[in-house]
Every structure is written in C-alpha cells, then in structure tokens.
Legacy VTK file of the C-alpha trace (Angstrom):
# vtk DataFile Version 3.0
C-alpha trace
ASCII
DATASET POLYDATA
POINTS 266 float
-6.729 15.215 18.733
-5.722 14.694 15.099
-5.619 11.036 14.146
-3.826 8.875 11.586
-5.444 5.609 10.502
-2.887 3.130 9.181
-3.873 -0.292 7.878
-1.433 -3.185 7.747
0.661 -1.605 10.482
2.315 -4.641 12.069
5.512 -4.443 10.019
7.290 -2.928 7.048
5.943 0.229 5.452
2.833 0.348 7.653
4.921 0.228 10.816
7.238 2.923 9.443
4.213 5.173 8.832
3.024 4.554 12.392
6.424 5.574 13.722
6.540 8.690 11.523
3.096 9.975 12.481
3.652 9.155 16.153
6.770 11.324 16.035
4.592 14.125 14.672
2.132 13.861 17.552
-0.746 12.091 15.839
-3.098 9.809 17.703
-3.007 6.445 15.938
-5.499 3.829 14.843
-3.566 0.774 13.684
-4.905 -2.359 12.029
-3.397 -5.769 11.420
-4.036 -9.468 11.867
-1.462 -10.195 14.585
-2.826 -9.058 17.943
0.338 -9.663 19.947
2.435 -7.673 17.484
-0.048 -4.795 17.397
-0.155 -4.655 21.191
3.637 -4.519 21.319
3.748 -1.685 18.771
0.995 0.246 20.527
2.763 -0.054 23.879
6.074 1.151 22.451
4.663 4.102 20.515
2.269 5.279 23.215
4.978 5.274 25.882
7.667 6.774 23.662
5.597 9.595 22.186
2.853 9.945 24.833
0.017 9.522 22.348
-3.138 7.374 22.390
-2.882 4.299 20.160
-5.952 2.251 19.264
-5.435 -1.177 17.733
-7.959 -3.067 15.620
-7.246 -6.726 14.974
-9.046 -7.409 11.721
-8.503 -9.514 8.617
-9.729 -7.484 5.645
-10.388 -10.703 3.720
-13.239 -11.343 6.152
-16.055 -9.188 4.803
-18.090 -9.337 8.017
-15.094 -8.325 10.123
-14.318 -5.485 7.725
-17.916 -4.245 7.905
-17.652 -4.060 11.696
-14.371 -2.182 11.368
-15.961 0.234 8.875
-18.753 0.952 11.347
-16.108 1.780 13.943
-14.383 4.182 11.534
-17.698 5.881 10.736
-17.929 6.896 14.387
-14.501 8.564 14.380
-14.359 12.343 14.005
-10.674 13.259 14.083
-9.083 11.195 11.300
-6.930 13.490 9.169
-4.590 10.883 7.691
-5.522 7.587 6.046
-2.811 5.179 4.919
-4.244 2.272 2.938
-1.304 -0.075 3.337
-2.939 -3.448 4.030
-2.039 -5.856 1.263
-0.263 -9.041 0.308
1.079 -10.933 -2.681
0.139 -14.215 -4.305
2.597 -16.380 -6.189
0.061 -18.676 -7.819
-1.276 -19.209 -11.306
-4.644 -17.490 -11.694
-6.312 -20.463 -13.359
-4.806 -23.057 -11.025
-5.683 -21.233 -7.818
-9.105 -21.235 -6.163
-11.256 -18.376 -7.466
-12.240 -17.438 -3.914
-8.580 -16.958 -2.986
-8.020 -14.698 -5.980
-11.129 -12.648 -5.221
-9.982 -12.091 -1.641
-7.257 -9.862 -3.035
-9.920 -7.635 -4.586
-11.511 -7.310 -1.159
-8.257 -6.347 0.575
-6.601 -4.172 -2.060
-9.605 -2.528 -3.683
-12.864 -2.824 -1.733
-11.299 -2.080 1.653
-9.153 0.783 0.344
-12.017 2.402 -1.563
-14.395 2.024 1.379
-12.015 3.655 3.849
-11.134 6.417 1.393
-14.836 7.171 0.928
-15.468 7.280 4.680
-12.466 9.443 5.556
-12.847 11.814 2.595
-16.462 12.505 3.516
-15.561 13.043 7.168
-12.870 15.549 6.186
-15.141 17.341 3.734
-18.004 17.595 6.235
-15.696 18.904 8.965
-13.949 21.303 6.538
-10.587 19.830 7.508
-7.411 19.439 5.524
-6.141 15.885 5.345
-4.594 13.252 3.145
-5.227 9.763 1.842
-2.193 7.667 0.962
-2.767 4.537 -1.089
0.237 2.233 -1.020
0.462 0.841 -4.544
3.472 -0.839 -6.130
5.950 -0.589 -8.964
4.517 -3.969 -9.971
1.444 -2.092 -11.198
3.450 -1.278 -14.328
4.835 -4.779 -14.841
2.293 -7.433 -15.823
3.573 -10.690 -14.374
2.367 -14.287 -14.644
1.372 -15.764 -11.278
0.723 -12.206 -10.061
-2.175 -11.227 -12.314
-4.441 -10.027 -9.511
-1.674 -8.281 -7.588
-0.455 -6.215 -10.536
-4.004 -5.408 -11.631
-5.278 -4.309 -8.230
-2.255 -2.075 -7.687
-2.789 -0.433 -11.089
-6.393 0.218 -10.090
-5.233 1.971 -6.924
-2.975 4.282 -8.918
-5.724 5.414 -11.289
-8.187 5.659 -8.413
-5.760 7.850 -6.465
-5.022 10.145 -9.391
-8.714 10.600 -10.178
-9.686 11.087 -6.542
-6.919 13.654 -6.088
-8.578 15.865 -8.705
-11.981 15.473 -7.061
-10.760 16.330 -3.576
-8.351 19.139 -4.439
-11.032 21.864 -3.979
-11.481 20.633 -0.388
-7.745 20.724 0.407
-7.661 16.949 0.790
-4.534 15.422 -0.706
-4.410 11.984 -2.265
-1.168 10.160 -2.968
-0.368 6.979 -4.874
2.849 5.644 -3.361
4.610 3.089 -5.563
7.445 1.349 -3.719
9.540 -1.157 -5.621
12.639 -2.824 -4.218
12.210 -2.462 -0.449
13.018 -4.809 2.421
9.766 -5.943 4.073
8.068 -9.182 5.140
6.267 -9.125 1.784
9.102 -10.890 -0.015
9.813 -13.458 2.694
6.158 -14.506 2.668
6.504 -15.212 -1.051
9.577 -17.393 -0.383
11.900 -14.993 -2.184
15.434 -15.798 -1.067
17.570 -13.398 0.955
20.173 -13.579 -1.800
17.674 -12.202 -4.306
16.959 -9.254 -1.999
20.554 -8.044 -1.776
21.962 -4.949 -3.458
23.773 -5.798 -6.656
25.352 -3.153 -8.877
22.760 -0.473 -9.570
20.030 -2.669 -8.054
19.468 -1.145 -4.633
16.928 -2.146 -2.018
15.479 0.542 0.220
14.104 0.456 3.749
10.510 1.082 4.841
11.704 4.237 6.610
13.169 5.575 3.359
9.914 4.839 1.558
7.862 6.716 4.146
10.291 9.634 4.120
9.810 9.939 0.352
6.035 9.742 0.782
5.916 12.510 3.377
8.248 14.647 1.287
5.843 14.106 -1.596
2.950 15.374 0.518
4.848 18.579 1.263
5.261 19.137 -2.476
1.680 18.025 -3.252
2.837 15.095 -5.383
0.058 12.681 -6.268
2.370 10.040 -7.739
5.475 9.054 -5.758
8.116 6.442 -6.581
10.721 6.214 -3.793
14.342 5.508 -4.693
16.491 6.263 -7.718
16.661 2.683 -8.982
12.882 2.309 -8.805
12.454 5.530 -10.801
14.884 4.157 -13.378
12.876 0.937 -13.660
9.650 2.894 -14.106
11.103 5.014 -16.899
12.646 2.024 -18.646
9.323 0.196 -18.581
7.705 3.111 -20.396
10.165 2.841 -23.278
10.499 -0.927 -23.739
8.141 -2.070 -26.527
5.288 -4.054 -25.001
5.713 -7.167 -27.206
9.402 -7.322 -26.291
8.626 -6.905 -22.609
6.043 -9.697 -22.630
8.459 -11.954 -24.513
11.243 -11.375 -21.988
8.995 -11.865 -18.974
7.513 -14.991 -20.519
10.896 -16.568 -21.087
12.141 -15.651 -17.626
9.097 -16.915 -15.767
8.558 -20.058 -17.770
4.829 -19.511 -17.407
4.049 -18.738 -21.019
5.748 -18.716 -24.385
5.907 -16.352 -27.318
2.937 -18.213 -28.803
0.740 -16.784 -26.041
1.897 -13.200 -26.095
-0.550 -10.459 -26.957
LINES 1 267
266 0 1 2 3 4 5 6 7 8 9 10 11 12 13 14 15 16 17 18 19 20 21 22 23 24 25 26 27 28 29 30 31 32 33 34 35 36 37 38 39 40 41 42 43 44 45 46 47 48 49 50 51 52 53 54 55 56 57 58 59 60 61 62 63 64 65 66 67 68 69 70 71 72 73 74 75 76 77 78 79 80 81 82 83 84 85 86 87 88 89 90 91 92 93 94 95 96 97 98 99 100 101 102 103 104 105 106 107 108 109 110 111 112 113 114 115 116 117 118 119 120 121 122 123 124 125 126 127 128 129 130 131 132 133 134 135 136 137 138 139 140 141 142 143 144 145 146 147 148 149 150 151 152 153 154 155 156 157 158 159 160 161 162 163 164 165 166 167 168 169 170 171 172 173 174 175 176 177 178 179 180 181 182 183 184 185 186 187 188 189 190 191 192 193 194 195 196 197 198 199 200 201 202 203 204 205 206 207 208 209 210 211 212 213 214 215 216 217 218 219 220 221 222 223 224 225 226 227 228 229 230 231 232 233 234 235 236 237 238 239 240 241 242 243 244 245 246 247 248 249 250 251 252 253 254 255 256 257 258 259 260 261 262 263 264 265
C-alpha cells in the first residue's frame, strides 16, 4: 500500500498534510514529540478513512533517537511521499544563546531532512517508483532577521537543496518541492510568544490556514512546480523583497528589531 511519511504531524501544516493524504487513500507514517496527540490523530484518521496509520514519537534533536527512526525508515518499502515538515523557531540572539541549542536546529531542519530525503529517494529509485519529496521551508528564508539567524539560514539551505535535488531526481520521475509558507496560522507563532493581535488580518496582510497551504502545495505538485509560495500576500512579500535594495532592507530591519544599528550593517 502506498505510504506517505510526514514529520512534525501533530499540528498545523503537518497535520493538514496528514489529513490530505489520508483522504487520498495513503497509508501514513506520522512523527512528532507528543504521543497523546499523535495517538488521537492516528485514531481519527484511521477510523475516518480506513487506512493504517503508524506513529513514531521521536524528537529529531535527539541524534540517537533519530538514528533509530532512520533505521525504521530504511526497512520501509512503500513510501512514495515524504513531507519534511518537522521544525521550530528560536527567538534568541545567536551569541547570547547556548551554542548547543543553536546547533540543534541544524539537526532538525537540515540533517534530519537531508537524511530522510536520501533514504526515500534511493528507495524510490531502486523500486522504479514515482514519488515526491516536499521540504517545508519558509518565506523567512528570504528575510535575514536578528534573533532568527539559524532559522532563516537553515530554511534557505532547504530551498537550494530542494531545487538542486529536483534536477537530480527528475530523470527518475521523483518530484521535489520547496514549499515556502509565510503568514499562516499555526502553533509556530504561539510558541514564539507572538500575540494573537499580531496574527490578525489587517488591510492587505492576510493570514492563511494550514489547509490552504497544503492545497497550494498539492496543486504545485500537479503542475510540477519546484518552488511554491502559498497565498497572494506572501507572493507579494517575496517579490518586494527581491526589489528592495539590501542595505535599505538591513537598515529597516535593524531599526525595527532594535538588535543592531546602521553602524553594524553590511
């Protein structure tokens, strides 16, 4: 039975992917850190759509736990979809935070995503199967931000990795997509103590839902789009960022954040 592996599936975009692929009849392998939540999701999806759902409670920051999970994935033979969604944000100064904490983000965003992509891509190639790898990136990849140095950098890596890998895997009919959500309602913002007021629609600033993000992603797969930005406002932001002179952008961000001044700009 064809299988979709979705990491970070306990809420938000990961949960929306689980719902979408369950509706399409895929067997699911879901990962997350909250066992009770995963069990609840698995019960609901398996009974609603009559599909097998396997849950793996694993913290990707824990290298030993991730190695055990990787060994489990190596033994799977039917994975056709990989969604690398596991991730988190940090709202801390790079130099003031513990180095170990900063490096954990490399493990979750980059090492884990690359490892799973390598495993699944090779399984698909060996079995001569079509499939797809979706790396959930972020609009923040294009916006260097103080107190988010590692987050922005790791997400930019995932975009370039996805675009390069897409060219490599195209001859094998394996799609790769870099999904770059921007303003979307998930637990991500609440964990960073961003107020509800700041997450409301205001004028042209519109916040999307995880379901809308996933719908755009799946539509992108149909049209073989490697790079997908869901939502009109997010596309506008992306295009504006390309045209704003870099020194001006850094100056504006520096003043707004209060983290650095014009004396420090590049």
